[in-house]
C-alpha positions in Angstrom: 9.5 -0.6 -16.9 6.0 -0.5 -15.0 5.5 -2.2 -11.8 2.1 -2.2 -9.8 1.9 -3.1 -6.3 -0.1 -6.3 -5.8 -2.1 -7.6 -3.1 0.5 -10.2 -2.0 3.3 -7.5 -2.1 1.0 -5.2 0.1 0.5 -8.1 2.5 4.2 -8.6 2.7 4.8 -5.0 3.3 2.1 -4.9 6.0 3.9 -7.7 7.8 7.3 -6.3 7.5 6.5 -2.4 8.0 3.3 -2.5 10.2 3.7 -6.0 12.0 0.5 -7.0 10.9 -0.1 -10.4 9.4 -2.8 -10.7 6.7 -3.4 -12.7 3.7 -3.7 -11.3 0.2 -7.2 -12.8 -0.1 -8.4 -11.1 3.0 -7.0 -7.6 1.6 -8.8 -8.4 -1.7 -12.2 -8.9 -0.2 -14.8 -6.4 -1.4 -15.2 -4.0 1.3 -12.1 -4.9 3.2 -10.9 -1.9 5.6 -7.6 -1.6 7.1 -8.9 -1.1 10.5 -10.6 -4.5 10.7 -6.9 -5.9 10.4 -5.6 -3.6 12.7 -3.6 -1.3 10.3 -3.6 2.4 11.2 -2.2 5.5 9.4 1.1 4.8 11.3 1.3 1.2 9.6 0.6 2.6 6.4 3.1 5.5 6.7 5.9 2.6 7.3 4.7 0.9 4.0 4.6 4.3 2.1 8.1 5.0 3.3 9.4 1.5 2.1 7.9 2.0 -1.1 9.4 5.3 -1.7 13.0 4.2 -0.7 12.5 1.3 -3.2 11.2 3.2 -6.1 12.9 6.6 -5.6 9.5 8.4 -5.6 7.0 10.4 -3.5 4.0 8.4 -3.2 0.9 10.3 -3.5 -0.2 12.4 -0.5 -2.9 10.8 1.3 -1.9 7.0 0.7 -1.1 6.8 4.4 -4.8 7.8 5.1 -6.4 5.3 3.0 -9.3 3.4 4.5 -9.2 0.3 2.2 -6.6 -1.8 0.6 -8.1 -1.0 -2.8 -8.0 2.5 -2.3 -4.2 2.4 -0.9 -3.3 0.3 -4.2 -5.0 2.8 -6.2 -3.1 5.8 -5.0 0.3 4.1 -4.8 0.1 2.5 -8.5 -1.0 5.9 -9.8 2.0 7.4 -8.3 4.2 4.7 -9.8 2.6 4.9 -13.2 3.0 8.8 -13.1 6.8 8.1 -12.5 7.1 5.9 -15.7 5.2 8.4 -17.6 7.9 11.2 -16.8 
């Protein structure tokens, strides 16, 4: 079973784990940066921790340092795909 993290799911996780309310549409905007939403590496670390617990995997190192939502999704979804492929 393959499951990729989507922008709506990321928005929900950011609310729950980083305390930041942002819409999926804002996350999807070309050039969107986490810092414009007030999301820092500690907030992303909380999201990464939640994803690791949910999926029983180690998310690619560096996801918590992603500068953009698109970069974060690429790293996380790469980790999820790698797990499915093993």
